[in-house]
N, C-alpha and C positions, 0 to 999 in steps of 0.2 A: 730503522723500525723494520722488524720482520711482519711480513703480511702473507695472508693466503687468501687465495682468488677462488670463489665457488663459481660454477657454471652451472646453468640450467638452459639447455639449448631445446628447441622446437623446431618445426618446420619452416617457420618464416620469422623466428627471432631467437634472439641469444640474450636470457637474461643473466646479470652477473651481480655479484657482491664481493665486497673485499674487506676482511676482518684483520685488524692489529692483534698480534701476538705480545700480550703483555707480558713482564718480567714475572709474574707467577704463574704463567700459563694460561690465563684467562684471554679471553677473545672479545674484541672489541669492535662492534661494526662501525666501518669509516664511510663506505658509501655503497648505493646501490644503481643500478642502473639496466640497459638493456639497449639492443640494437635490434628494431623491428624493421618490418616493411621489406626484409631481404629479398632481393630480385623484382620488387616493384618500386616501393618508395622508400629507400632506407634511411633510417632516422636514428641516431644515437640519443639518448636521453640520459641522464645520472644526476644524482642528487645526493648531499652529503648525509650523515648521521642524524643531524636534525632538522633534515628535510628541506634544506638550503639547495636551490639548484646550482648544478655543476655544470652540465651540458646539454644543450639542445639543438643538434646539428642534422641537417637534410645532406643527404648525398646522391649523386647521380647512381642510376641503377648499374651501370657498367662499373662502377667502384665497390660495391657490395653486392654480387652477382650470387653468393652462396655464403653459407655457413663459413668456411675458413676465410673468407674475404672479411667476412663480420667480425672474427676473431681477430685477424691481423689489425683491422681499423681500430678496433676496441682496446686491443693491447698496446697498439702505437700511443692512443691517447693517454691511456694510463701511465705507460712510461715516459713519454716525453713531456707531457702536460703536468702530471702530478708526481712523477718521479717513484711511482709504486713498480716495485719490481717483486712479484711474489716468490715467496719459497718454496711453494707448491701451490697444485690446483685441485681442488676436490670436485669432483662431477656427479650429478644427479644421473643414475641410470637406472630405467624402470624396471628392467627385468633382469635378474641374476641367475634365473632357473634352478636347478638343482644343484649346481656348482657352488653357489656362492652365497653363505649363509652370514657374512660379515664382510666389511669393507675391505678392498682388497688393492695393493699397489699396482698399478697398470705396467704393462709390458706388452709387446705385441702379440705373445700367444693370449694372454686374458683377451686381448681385443678380439682376436680370432675367435675364441669361445664365445664370447657375447654377441659377435654378429649372427651366431646360429638362432639367437632368440628374435631375431628382426621380425620374423613372420610373426610371433606372438605379441608384438607391440608395435605394429608398423606405424602407429602416428608419432611413436616416441623414440624406440630403440635406435634406428638409423640416425636420428637428428641428436640424440644423446652421444653417439660414438663419433659424429663428425667432427668436433671441436677435438675430442680426444686424439683422433688420429693427425689433425693438422698440428696439434702441439707435439706429438710425439715424433712427427716427422721434423718440425723446426726446431724444436728444444728437446732432443733425446734424453739429455740428461735432468732434466725438470723434472721433480718426482710428480705423479698424478694419481690421485686415488678416486677409485669409483664406488659410490655410495649406493645401495640397491633398495627399491621400494619393495622387492620381495622379502629382504633379509629378516625382518622383524617378524614375519609369519611363519619362519623355517622350522620353529619349534612346536608345530602343531602335532596334536595327537595323530597317530595314521587314520584314525577313522574319520578325523576333519580333513585329512590331506588326500585321502583316496576318491577316485571315482567308481563306479560300479562297473568296471570294466576288466579285462584279463590283466593280470599283473604285470605280464610282459611290458605293456603300454606303461605301466605307472614306473617300471624299471628304466623305459626310454625317456621318461620325464614327463609324461602326460599325468598331471597331478594337480592338484588346487593350490595355488601360490599365495594369492592375495597380494594386494598393491597399496599405495598409499602409506608405505611401512615407515618412510622418514617422517610422516606428519604423526602416525601414531606414536611413533618411539618418542618424538620430541613432546606429545601431549601427556606420555606416560611419566616421562622425566619433571614435567611441571606441575603434576597432580600433587606428589607430597608438600609441595610449597601452598598450593592452590586450596586443597581440600586434603591435608592429611588423615583424616578419619575415613575416607573413602579409598584413597588410593591403594591400600592394600586389599581392597575387596573387589567385587564384581562389577565392572563399569563397561558400558556401551558407551561407544565415541564414534559420532555421526561426522566423517569428513564430506561436506558437500559444498560441490563447487561445480565447476564446468565437467570435471571429472568427479564422481561421487561414489562412496563406498561407506561400510560401517563394519567396527571391529568390537570384537567381545572381548575384554581384557579381563584376567584374574592376576591379582598383585603386579600389575603393570607388563604383564605378558599376555601376547596374541594367543587367544583359544580358538576363536572362529572369525571369519571374512565372509563379507558379501561376495567378494571378487573371487575369481577361481584360476582356471588355466591362462585366461588372458585378462586384459582390462575390458572386458565386453560385459562382463557376467554381473549380477546383482541389481543395483538401483539404476532406474532410468537416469541418464545423464545429458549432457547438452545436446550432442551428436550419437550418443549409443544407445542402444535398446535397454540394457540391463539383459534380467533374465528373460529368456525365450527357448521356447521348446525347439530342440534340433530339428524336428520336423519341419518346422518354417525354412529352414535352410535348405533341407531336401527340395521343399516345395519349389522354392526361387529358382532352383538348380534345374529340377526335372521339368515343371511345367510353365515357369517363366524365361528358362532357357538362359538363364545368367551364368556367366562364366565365374570361377572361384574369385578372379580378382574383382571382377564387378560386385560380388556378394560381400568381398572384403571391404570394397569402398563404401557400399551402402551402409554395411553395419557399423562403420567408424565415423561415417561422415553424415548419413542423411536420417539417421532415427534420432530415437531421445526425445528430448524437448523440442527439437526443430521439427523432427518428423509429427509429432503429433499435433504441434501447435500450426506448423505451416508458417510461423510468424518469425520465430527467431529461437537461439538455442541459449540466448541470454536471460536469466531469472529476472534481471530488472525490467529488460524491455517487456517479458511476459506479464510482470504485475501491473505494469503500466498500460498493458492493452486492453481495451474494449472488446476485443475479439473473443467470441466464447470457446474457440478452441485453444486459444491461449490459456483461459482458464480450467478447461478440461487437462490440458497438459500439466497446471500446478496442482490440481487435484490428485491427479495420477501418479505424480513424484512424491506428493505428501503420503497417498495410500500406501505405496510400495517400501515407503520409509517405516510406516506403521506395520506393515507385514514383517519387514525384516527384523524390526526391533524386537517383535514375538520370537523368531527363531533363534536369535542371538541370547534373549533372556533365557531361553529354553537349554541353550549350548552351556549358560552359566549357571543353571539352576537356581536362577534368581537373578536380581540386580539390586546393586546398592547405590548406584548414581549414572546419570545420562549427561553426556558432554557433546556438545557442538562446536565444530571448528570448520577451518576454510572458508573460502569467499562467501557463499550463501549462509552458512551456519554463524559465521560470525557477525554478519551484517545485515542479514534480513528477519526483522522483527514480527514480520507476519508469517514468514515460514515457520520460524521457531515455534509461535504461538499456535498455529494450524499442528504442527506435528505434536506439540504437547497435548492437544486437544484429542488425537489420536491414542495419545498413550496414558488417557487417564485411567485406565483399566489397571496400570500398574500402580496407581495412586499418587502421579504425576499433578501437581497444581501450580500453575506458573503465577509470578507476579506480574502483573502487566507493567507497572511502574519501573520495576526493574529491568524487564526485558526489553522496555522502548529507550531506556539508557544504555542497553548494553552492558549491565553489571556482570560481573565474574559469576556471581549466582543470580540466577532469574527466577528461581523457584520460591513459594511462599515458606514461611517457617513451618507450616503444618504439613507441606507436602511429605508424602512417605519416602519418596524418591527425590532426593536433590537434584538440581539441573543446572549445569556449569556452561560457561563458555569461556574456552582456552583458546585465544589465538595462536595458530600454529607457526612453526619458524623452522621449515625444512633447511634453508640455507645454514642458520646457525648451526643444526644438525651435522650438516654435511663438513663443515669446517672443524667441529669439534672430532667428528671420525678422523679428517685428513690429520689434523696436529697429534692427535693419538698415535695414530699409525706412523707418523712420522717420528715420533717420539721413541717407539716401541720397535723401529726396525733398523738394522744397521745398514745404512745408506752412503752414498758418497756425501760429502758437503752440500747441504741443501744451497749453501750460498755459491757453489760453483757455477750454476747456471740460472739465470732468470730470465723471464721474459722482457 
């Protein structure tokens, strides 16, 4: 059975999923797993397509000290115990820059170009590239495909793409990219099945998780996004501040004496919900907390989403539907309800019972703007892109080398 491995690597974890390629070209999820605690308390966990446990194993620190070691351990488990030898590997890569508007087959030149964007996504890009480089070194003939979070937004109108800075900087790549594109692309492809009457219209999608952003879509294409040059912009996130006056950065450097690396670490790791609350970057913990600072952090999160919805509605010149997705958007009944209250001026009226049971449509029948919850599936999107590229490219036999 031919399979595709999907990899999403972070700083201390590698998440992976395996999809079987059916005879008619459809993809069937076989398992999902992750190796987390890399370099501290390594642990491999995996479950089958129906959620049945397949593995839960701890390893000594020295056995899984970095991402390549984690890939080696996970790969050996897939191959030796499950007899899974993928014909290709698809990777989530956060930043494709101006170079890549579509998924691309990976080679050393592509890796070198993508490394240039590491400073623009320091929490993601280096870790996204680590398993790619490891597999490229150990299995050079195995097809690997990079799928970009920026690609979905690359058709933006120049007015949405530019900053008010000299054109030379835009030519160098200083422009508004937008992120979470794989998630938005999946939602755009699901909407015709979920709500065909609005899929061709003007839709605002809120991807709310530890990383959070919003996207304005017209007929399934991105028109505007809350994120820009980096994944710091827009909404407040778990540890990132979202929109902030550039003067604050100048202040931190000039008056607080912070170095560029210190400011970068501060903005990516110590702000957002964590910075506001002083409690946690996890929305579940904030909702359970009695600390007034936690309540303020939630208020701020909801407030900024409301503001951004107004901006995106203006970009679309109206709105036909609103969609929640990602961890918070899919699971937090109270956050969805509070955001809906903020958007009552748009004519949104939530149905509390439907919201409580996490229905697909959670707005009342008399709501002028329908509201939906559409669970995202970035991994399936990556697998589909990987399979499509394999089918459309002239490659060595994909069975010539497997993990």
